[in-house]
C-alpha positions as CSV (number, residue, x, y, z in Angstrom):
1,M,121.6,124.7,152.6
2,A,119.3,126.2,149.9
3,D,119.3,130.0,150.0
4,V,115.8,130.9,148.6
5,R,114.8,134.6,148.8
6,P,112.2,137.2,147.6
7,F,113.3,139.4,144.8
8,R,112.2,142.4,142.7
9,A,110.8,140.7,139.6
10,V,110.6,142.1,136.2
11,R,107.0,141.6,134.9
12,Y,104.8,142.4,131.9
13,R,102.5,145.4,132.5
14,E,99.9,143.8,130.1
15,P,97.7,140.7,130.6
16,L,99.8,137.5,130.4
17,D,97.5,135.4,128.2
18,P,99.0,136.5,124.8
19,V,102.6,136.9,126.0
20,V,103.4,133.7,127.8
21,A,104.7,130.6,126.0
22,P,105.9,127.1,126.8
23,P,109.6,126.7,127.8
24,W,112.1,127.2,124.9
25,D,113.2,123.6,124.6
26,V,109.7,122.1,124.0
27,L,108.8,124.4,121.1
28,S,109.1,123.4,117.5
29,E,109.9,126.0,114.9
30,E,106.1,126.0,113.9
31,D,105.3,126.7,117.6
32,V,107.7,129.5,117.7
33,A,106.2,131.1,114.6
34,R,102.7,130.7,116.2
35,Y,103.6,132.4,119.4
36,R,105.5,135.1,117.7
37,A,102.4,135.9,115.7
38,R,100.2,135.9,118.9
39,S,101.8,139.1,120.2
40,R,104.8,141.3,119.3
41,H,105.6,141.2,123.0
42,N,105.4,137.4,123.3
43,V,108.3,136.0,125.4
44,V,109.5,133.7,122.5
45,H,110.9,136.9,120.9
46,L,113.4,136.7,123.8
47,T,113.7,133.0,124.5
48,R,113.9,131.8,120.9
49,P,115.8,134.5,119.0
50,G,117.6,132.1,116.7
51,E,121.3,133.2,116.8
52,D,120.4,136.9,117.2
53,Y,121.4,137.0,120.9
54,Q,122.3,140.7,120.9
55,G,119.0,141.5,119.2
56,A,117.2,139.7,122.1
57,A,119.2,141.8,124.5
58,A,118.4,145.0,122.7
59,L,114.7,144.0,122.5
60,L,114.6,143.4,126.3
61,D,116.1,146.7,127.0
62,R,113.6,148.5,124.7
63,W,110.7,146.8,126.4
64,L,112.0,148.0,129.7
65,A,112.5,151.5,128.5
66,E,109.1,151.6,126.8
67,G,107.3,150.2,129.9
68,V,106.2,146.9,128.3
69,L,108.1,145.4,131.3
70,V,108.2,146.9,134.7
71,E,110.2,146.0,137.8
72,D,108.5,145.4,141.2
73,P,109.4,148.3,143.6
74,E,109.8,145.8,146.6
75,P,111.0,142.2,146.9
76,A,108.4,139.5,146.9
77,M,107.9,135.7,146.4
78,Y,105.1,134.4,144.2
79,L,102.7,131.6,144.6
80,H,101.9,129.9,141.2
81,Q,98.8,127.8,141.0
82,T,98.0,125.4,138.1
83,E,94.9,123.4,137.5
84,V,95.8,119.8,136.6
85,E,93.3,117.5,135.2
86,G,92.2,114.8,137.7
87,R,94.7,116.0,140.3
88,G,93.5,119.3,141.6
89,T,95.7,122.3,141.8
90,R,99.5,122.2,141.8
91,L,101.2,124.9,143.9
92,D,104.6,126.2,143.0
93,L,106.8,128.9,144.7
94,I,108.6,131.4,142.5
95,A,111.6,133.1,144.1
96,V,115.4,133.3,143.5
97,L,117.9,130.7,144.5
98,R,121.6,131.3,145.2
99,M,123.6,129.4,142.7
100,V,126.3,127.0,144.1
101,P,128.3,124.2,142.5
102,Y,126.8,120.7,142.5
103,E,129.7,119.7,144.8
104,D,128.0,121.6,147.6
105,R,125.1,119.0,147.5
106,V,122.6,121.9,147.8
107,V,121.4,121.7,144.2
108,L,121.1,118.1,143.1
109,P,121.2,117.1,139.4
110,H,119.7,113.8,138.3
111,E,120.9,113.8,134.7
112,R,124.2,114.4,133.0
113,T,124.4,117.3,130.5
114,Q,126.0,117.4,127.1
115,P,128.3,120.4,126.3
116,G,126.8,121.2,122.9
117,A,123.3,121.6,124.3
118,K,124.5,124.5,126.5
119,Q,126.1,126.8,124.0
120,D,122.8,128.4,122.8
121,R,121.6,129.2,126.3
122,L,125.0,130.5,127.4
123,A,125.2,132.9,124.5
124,L,121.7,134.2,125.2
125,L,122.4,134.6,128.9
126,R,125.6,136.4,128.3
127,A,123.9,138.8,126.0
128,T,120.7,139.5,128.0
129,R,122.2,139.0,131.6
130,T,118.6,138.0,132.5
131,C,116.9,134.8,133.6
132,L,114.1,134.7,131.1
133,E,112.6,131.4,132.3
134,P,112.5,129.8,135.8
135,L,114.5,126.8,136.5
136,W,112.3,124.1,138.0
137,F,113.3,122.5,141.3
138,L,111.7,119.9,143.7
139,A,111.8,120.0,147.5
140,D,110.6,117.9,150.4
141,G,107.7,119.2,152.6
142,L,107.0,122.6,150.9
143,R,103.3,122.2,150.1
144,P,102.0,122.9,153.6
145,L,103.7,126.2,153.7
146,L,102.3,127.1,150.2
147,E,98.8,126.1,151.2
148,H,98.9,128.7,154.0
149,A,100.4,131.5,151.9
150,P,98.8,134.9,152.7
151,G,96.5,136.6,150.3
152,G,97.9,139.2,148.0
153,E,97.8,140.8,144.5
154,E,96.8,138.0,142.0
155,V,96.9,137.7,138.3
156,V,94.8,135.1,136.4
157,F,95.6,133.9,132.9
158,E,94.9,131.1,130.5
159,H,97.7,129.2,128.9
160,E,97.5,126.0,126.7
161,G,93.9,125.4,127.8
162,R,94.8,125.6,131.5
163,R,94.0,128.3,134.1
164,H,96.9,129.8,136.1
165,R,97.0,132.1,139.1
166,L,100.0,134.1,140.2
167,R,99.9,135.7,143.6
168,R,102.5,138.3,144.7
169,I,103.5,137.9,148.4
170,P,105.7,140.7,149.7
171,A,108.7,140.0,151.8
172,G,107.7,139.5,155.4
173,Q,106.9,136.8,157.9
174,W,105.8,134.2,155.4
175,T,108.7,134.6,153.0
176,E,111.0,134.4,156.0
177,A,109.3,131.1,157.0
178,V,109.8,129.7,153.4
179,H,113.4,130.8,153.5
180,A,114.0,129.1,156.8
181,A,112.2,125.9,155.8
182,L,114.2,125.5,152.5
183,A,117.5,126.4,154.3
184,D,117.4,122.9,155.7
185,S,116.7,121.3,152.2
186,A,118.5,120.2,149.1
187,L,116.7,121.0,145.9
188,L,116.5,118.5,143.0
189,I,116.6,119.9,139.5
190,A,113.4,118.8,137.7
191,D,113.9,120.8,134.5
192,G,116.9,123.0,133.6
193,H,120.1,121.1,134.2
194,H,121.8,122.8,131.2
195,R,120.5,126.2,132.1
196,Y,121.5,125.9,135.7
197,E,125.1,125.2,134.6
198,T,125.1,128.0,132.2
199,T,123.6,130.5,134.7
200,L,126.2,129.5,137.3
201,A,129.0,130.0,134.7
202,V,127.7,133.5,133.7
203,S,127.2,134.4,137.4
204,R,130.9,133.6,138.0
205,E,131.9,135.7,135.1
206,L,129.9,138.6,136.3
207,G,131.0,138.4,139.9
208,G,129.6,140.9,142.4
209,P,129.2,140.9,146.2
210,V,127.9,137.8,147.9
211,D,124.3,139.1,148.0
212,A,124.2,140.6,144.5
213,A,121.3,139.7,142.2
214,S,123.9,138.2,139.9
215,R,124.5,135.4,142.4
216,F,120.9,134.2,142.2
217,T,118.8,132.4,139.6
218,L,115.0,132.5,138.9
219,A,113.6,129.4,140.5
220,L,110.2,127.7,140.5
221,V,110.0,125.2,143.4
222,T,107.4,122.4,143.8
223,D,106.9,119.9,146.6
224,V,108.1,116.5,145.4
225,A,104.9,115.0,146.8
226,D,102.5,117.6,145.3
227,P,99.6,115.6,143.8
228,G,99.6,117.9,140.8
229,L,103.1,117.1,139.9
230,V,102.8,114.7,136.9
231,V,105.8,112.7,135.7
232,L,105.4,111.2,132.2
233,P,107.5,108.3,131.0
234,T,109.9,108.6,128.0
235,H,110.2,105.6,125.9
236,R,113.3,104.6,123.8
237,L,113.8,103.4,120.3
238,L,117.0,101.4,119.7
239,R,118.1,102.3,116.1
240,S,120.6,99.5,115.7
241,G,121.9,96.4,117.6
242,I,121.0,92.9,118.4
243,A,117.5,91.8,119.2
244,V,116.5,91.5,122.9
245,T,115.2,88.2,124.2
246,G,114.2,86.6,127.4
247,G,111.1,88.6,128.4
248,V,107.6,87.5,129.3
249,P,105.4,87.6,126.1
250,Q,102.4,90.0,126.1
251,P,99.5,90.2,123.7
252,S,99.4,93.9,123.1
253,L,100.9,97.3,123.8
254,E,98.1,98.0,126.4
255,A,98.9,94.8,128.2
256,T,102.6,95.5,128.2
257,L,102.2,99.0,129.7
258,A,99.8,97.6,132.3
259,A,102.3,94.9,133.3
260,L,105.0,97.6,134.0
261,R,102.9,99.2,136.8
262,G,104.7,99.0,140.1
263,Q,107.5,96.8,138.7
264,V,111.2,97.3,137.9
265,A,110.8,96.2,134.4
266,A,110.8,97.4,130.7
267,G,108.4,96.6,127.9
268,V,110.0,95.6,124.6
269,Y,108.6,95.5,121.1
270,R,110.4,93.8,118.2
271,S,109.4,91.9,115.1
272,G,105.7,92.5,115.8
273,Q,105.8,91.0,119.3
274,F,105.6,92.5,122.8
275,Q,107.2,91.3,126.0
276,V,108.1,92.5,129.5
277,L,111.6,92.3,130.6
278,P,112.2,92.0,134.4
279,L,115.1,94.1,135.7
280,E,117.0,94.0,139.0
281,G,117.4,97.3,140.9
282,E,115.6,100.4,142.0
283,V,114.7,102.4,138.9
284,A,113.7,100.8,135.6
285,A,115.3,103.5,133.5
286,V,118.6,103.1,135.2
287,E,118.6,99.3,135.0
288,L,117.4,99.2,131.4
289,H,120.5,101.2,130.3
290,R,122.8,99.3,132.7
291,Q,121.6,95.7,132.1
292,V,120.4,96.0,128.4
293,I,121.2,99.0,126.3
294,D,124.8,99.5,127.4
295,N,125.5,95.8,126.9
296,I,124.1,95.9,123.4
297,L,125.9,99.1,122.4
298,G,129.2,98.4,124.1
299,R,131.5,101.5,123.7
300,R,129.2,103.2,121.2
301,D,127.6,106.5,122.3
302,P,124.0,105.7,123.3
303,E,122.8,109.1,122.1
304,Q,123.8,108.2,118.6
305,H,121.8,105.1,118.6
306,L,118.7,106.0,120.6
307,A,115.6,108.1,119.9
308,Y,112.9,109.1,122.4
309,T,109.2,109.7,122.5
310,R,106.5,110.0,125.2
311,D,104.0,108.3,122.8
312,P,104.3,104.5,123.0
313,E,102.3,104.1,119.8
314,E,104.8,106.2,118.0
315,A,107.6,104.0,119.3
316,V,105.8,101.0,117.8
317,R,105.3,102.7,114.5
318,W,109.0,103.6,114.4
319,V,109.9,99.9,114.7
320,D,107.3,98.8,112.2
321,S,108.7,101.3,109.7
322,G,112.2,100.1,110.0
323,Q,113.6,103.1,111.9
324,G,114.8,100.9,114.7
325,V,115.3,97.4,115.8
326,A,113.4,97.5,119.1
327,A,111.3,99.8,121.2
328,F,111.6,100.0,125.0
329,F,108.7,101.2,127.2
330,L,109.0,102.5,130.7
331,E,106.8,103.5,133.5
332,A,107.2,107.0,134.9
333,P,109.9,106.9,137.8
334,D,108.9,107.5,141.4
335,M,110.2,110.9,142.2
336,A,110.9,110.2,145.9
337,R,113.2,107.5,144.7
338,V,114.8,109.8,142.1
339,L,115.5,112.3,144.9
340,E,117.1,109.5,147.0
341,I,119.4,108.7,144.0
342,A,120.4,112.2,143.5
343,K,121.2,112.7,147.2
344,R,123.6,109.8,146.8
345,G,125.3,111.6,143.9
346,D,124.1,109.1,141.3
347,F,122.5,110.0,137.9
348,L,119.6,108.7,135.8
349,P,120.1,108.3,132.0
350,P,119.1,111.2,129.8
351,K,115.4,111.8,129.3
352,S,114.4,109.7,132.3
353,T,111.9,112.3,133.5
354,Y,109.4,114.5,131.8
355,F,107.5,116.8,134.2
356,H,104.0,118.1,133.3
357,P,102.4,120.6,133.0
358,K,105.4,122.8,132.3
359,P,105.3,126.2,133.9
360,P,104.9,128.8,131.2
361,S,107.7,131.2,130.4
362,G,107.0,135.0,130.6
363,M,105.4,135.1,134.1
364,M,108.4,137.1,135.3
365,F,112.1,137.6,134.8
366,H,115.2,138.1,137.0
367,R,118.0,140.5,136.0
368,L,121.6,139.3,136.9
369,E,122.7,142.7,138.2
370,V,126.1,142.9,139.8
371,G,125.4,146.2,141.6
372,R,122.1,145.4,143.3
373,K,121.7,143.4,146.5
374,L,118.7,141.3,147.1
């Protein structure tokens, strides 16, 4: 099923600490300015160029010509290790993945995308013809293989107060074992639904032989059961609509959040009062929308009437300040259950998952070259 392979990565020749940055879509404009000031080679100069897409492409070409970026002479996979507070070390595989349509059931989405959100990334990818950030995927049973990865060249760097290790593992017996193991798997998109669809579209535009580099995208793959994989809940603010009733009263926000643990339920805050609303079904986020929000809004577009935050106290402040009529609190979804839902071809509502910590951008790049075989 999944075709995961070693590749000749394009990498920075200098230390990574000043040049990596968080993924493009979690950066505010203030963050972008801060990372731009950190180094004239910081990856945000490429990933967040405003609307100057051709300028980003020219800058990438200049960095390659000047030796700021260099290409690996031989194909390899990479082991990425991240220290996660209270959870040990998360292990990720970085390789390239053959792009196929969702209908093939090899790459599984769990959220629907919006056309407008893809236009910026599509324009940047068409200009640079380079995967500047890895797409993040989840797989079953990968961690044991990663734990037994052979030694190799290793780069250590600090990012956002966290230590990272990046180990290069040349193509060989171990990479063949990884390829074979994932060939029996379907991969769930964790982060990058919009970018997967835009990269697939550009790949089709470029064409090339079946094994051309243009047919593959840069991929970071984590075991769905990795103890260092943290999924954070995203809470909802309903901007308008009728009040929600029928829940079990709770004395505080803390009690409300505690009551959600292990339950298919949502917390609700309105008019200064907290309650827990029991839901029927498998995943609270799905059932909250299906049983409550969709019924309140009717045919109105939910995205025009909802706001999102990972901070439950912020959601309470929004309601108290009159920015909305109610806040809904959710527990983080169980990823094994999300994988089951995706395998059935079903979807979660937007912003149902938020994975943490995000892999930094700038560790390596993949050129969508038509004339080069992997």
